[in-house]
C-alpha angles and dihedrals in degrees: 000000000000103000114141144150136194090287098052145020133073124324119147092032093061101037118114097170142351142295095058097245126141092250088061095053137070087258088075090092092060110072110205119250118232093267094051092043090054091052091047093052098043112095090202093056123094087228095055104141092349095158097206092048110148144138136203089275100055107010138085119302132223127215138174124232132189126220090276092058093251116143115233114234117246139169096222144335094284090053088055091048091051090051091051091050091051094047092051091048089051093055103264125143112232126197106215122193108217135172099291104020148328120296132195115230136190139153109287090209093056109090093189093051093048092048090048090052091050093051095045095043091046089230103132105165114009114104121257121231117238134211122208129187095238144343091273090061091046090052092061090072109024141032111259120191125192095267092048091049089052089053092048092051095042115122089242089063099208127183103260119208108225135178116253119240112252098212106040132159090193109081125202125189108287093225096062093096109005114210094359132114093206137072130202113230132180133178127230111285103176130053089246092056091046091053093049095046094047089074100038121100092192135044116261132222107247109184132158116285102244144082115266113292093009125111118262115266117248104167125074097229092044091049092051092049102041097037095044092103091050114035129061095199138014125219102198140167139198099242109106120232105221099180124032115234125194123207112258121235127214136178 
C-alpha cells in the first residue's frame, strides 16, 4: 500500500521542514531495512534517494477498525484489502486514510449507501466525486474524449468533470450528482487505491472525510472521533499526514 519511487508517492503531505530529506518527513520514524537502504543508496535504482522508500518489512502499516475501535483480524495487507472490498460491496461506508487526508468511500451503484452517506455527512445536494479502476470503467457512465482521457491518466490524477451518457445500461445511484448532467471521476493515484480498485466491479464514491463545511480529517484519532457518526469502518495507517492535500478538479 505504500510502494513508491522517485516519480511517485507522497511529498508535500509528509514534509515537516526543508530540505526534503527523510529526516524532515513523517517517514523519519520508519528506519529502512537493508533491502530498502540498498535501493536508496544505489544511483542506478529508481528508488535512489526516494525519501518515502519503504516495504512491508520496514514501512508503514495499515489496519481496519470497526465503529467500536476494535481492529479486525487479518493475515496480511491483501486480506485487509479484500475485506474492505467486500464491505464496500455490501453497502458499508469506509473511512480510508490516503496520502493527503481521509476519504469516505461507498459503492456508487448502491442507492441506499449513497443516500446514507449524504444524510450522515450532512451533504444533501453537492455532487460526490467518484473513483474508477480505469478509463474503461469510467467510459461506461460518461463520455470521455481524448483530452479528457489524458487528464484522467495524468500523473496529477485530478477529478475530471465529464458529461453523463444519456442512454446507459450501467446505472449509478441517482443521488450522486442531483440535478446535474455531469459526474466527477478520478483514477487511483496511490498504491492503496490501486489495490482496492483492482477488486471492485463498480466505481466507488470517494469524498472528503468530514462533515459538511468542516476540514478534512488527517489524523487517526481525529478521524475516528469526528467521523464516528458517518463511517462504519476505518482503514487507517501509522504514517502521519503533516500537510492536508485536497484532490484537484478540472473540466
